[in-house]
C-alpha positions as CSV (number, residue, x, y, z in Angstrom):
1,M,46.7,-66.2,16.5
2,Q,48.7,-68.5,14.3
3,T,52.0,-68.7,16.1
4,G,52.6,-72.4,16.6
5,F,54.1,-75.2,14.7
6,G,57.1,-73.3,13.7
7,R,55.4,-70.5,11.9
8,T,57.5,-67.9,13.7
9,G,60.7,-69.5,12.4
10,E,62.8,-69.3,15.7
11,T,60.6,-71.5,18.1
12,F,58.1,-73.9,17.8
13,W,55.5,-71.9,19.7
14,G,55.1,-68.2,19.6
15,F,55.1,-67.8,23.3
16,E,58.5,-69.4,23.6
17,S,60.0,-66.0,22.5
18,H,58.5,-64.2,25.5
19,D,59.7,-66.5,28.4
20,V,56.3,-67.5,29.4
21,V,54.7,-70.8,30.1
22,P,50.7,-70.8,29.4
23,D,48.4,-72.9,31.6
24,I,46.6,-74.0,28.5
25,V,47.4,-74.1,24.8
26,T,44.7,-74.8,22.3
27,M,45.4,-75.8,18.5
28,A,43.3,-76.7,15.8
29,K,43.7,-76.8,11.8
30,G,47.6,-76.5,12.0
31,I,47.8,-79.7,13.9
32,G,46.1,-81.4,11.0
33,N,47.5,-79.6,8.3
34,G,43.9,-78.5,7.4
35,F,42.4,-81.7,8.5
36,P,39.7,-81.1,11.0
37,L,41.7,-81.9,14.2
38,A,42.1,-79.9,17.4
39,A,44.0,-80.4,20.6
40,V,44.3,-79.1,24.1
41,V,47.6,-79.1,26.1
42,T,47.5,-78.2,29.7
43,T,49.1,-78.8,33.2
44,P,48.4,-81.9,34.9
45,T,46.2,-80.1,37.6
46,I,44.0,-78.4,35.0
47,A,43.7,-81.8,32.9
48,E,42.7,-83.5,36.0
49,S,39.8,-80.9,36.8
50,L,38.6,-81.4,33.2
51,G,37.7,-85.0,33.8
52,Q,35.4,-84.0,36.6
53,A,32.7,-82.6,34.1
54,L,31.2,-83.4,30.9
55,H,32.8,-81.6,27.9
56,F,31.9,-81.6,24.2
57,N,33.9,-80.7,21.1
58,T,33.1,-81.0,17.4
59,Y,36.5,-82.7,16.5
60,G,36.1,-86.2,18.3
61,G,38.7,-88.4,18.4
62,N,38.9,-91.1,15.6
63,P,41.7,-93.2,13.9
64,I,41.9,-90.9,10.8
65,A,42.2,-87.8,12.6
66,C,44.8,-89.2,15.1
67,A,46.8,-90.8,12.4
68,T,46.9,-87.3,10.6
69,G,47.8,-85.6,13.8
70,L,50.7,-87.9,14.2
71,A,51.9,-87.5,10.8
72,V,52.0,-83.7,11.1
73,L,53.7,-83.8,14.4
74,K,56.5,-86.1,12.7
75,V,57.1,-83.5,10.2
76,C,57.2,-80.7,12.9
77,Q,59.7,-82.6,15.0
78,S,61.8,-83.2,11.8
79,G,62.7,-79.4,11.9
80,F,61.5,-79.1,8.2
81,L,59.1,-76.4,9.2
82,K,61.7,-74.2,10.7
83,Y,63.9,-74.7,7.7
84,L,60.8,-73.7,5.4
85,C,60.0,-70.6,7.5
86,I,63.6,-69.4,7.5
87,T,64.2,-70.1,3.9
88,F,60.8,-68.2,3.1
89,L,62.1,-65.1,5.1
90,H,65.4,-65.2,3.3
91,L,63.4,-65.3,-0.1
92,I,61.2,-62.4,1.0
93,L,64.5,-60.4,1.9
94,L,66.0,-61.3,-1.3
95,M,63.0,-60.1,-3.3
96,W,62.9,-56.9,-1.2
97,C,66.4,-56.2,-2.0
98,A,66.1,-56.9,-5.7
99,S,63.0,-54.6,-5.9
100,R,65.0,-51.7,-4.1
101,L,68.0,-52.4,-6.5
102,Y,65.5,-52.4,-9.5
103,S,64.1,-49.2,-8.4
104,T,67.4,-47.4,-8.0
105,L,68.6,-48.6,-11.6
106,Q,65.2,-47.3,-12.8
107,I,65.9,-43.9,-11.2
108,Q,69.5,-43.9,-12.4
109,T,68.6,-44.8,-15.9
110,A,65.9,-42.0,-16.0
111,L,68.4,-39.4,-14.6
112,N,70.8,-40.3,-17.2
113,A,68.4,-40.2,-20.0
114,H,67.8,-36.5,-19.5
């Protein structure tokens, strides 16, 4: 479910709208803006337990992936994504209103023609 990185328009994470704090948050794709990058954020207790076993992932850390992730996070922190989401929602609402107005005008024109 893609509800992170400001996609909901009101909060950075979708779960923030529901007054819950998850134990683990996983993210991929969005954190790298399409670049193959993934991350896990968790509590210190769970993070410590992960160090007790061997874990494997396909998105191993490398300098390019880390630089990409940092660049994406800087954009996210700037508030630009929230601005885009809200602007996009306003645009959708404006288009919906315009289509309703156009439909109403078409009906009135058709009624007046007869």
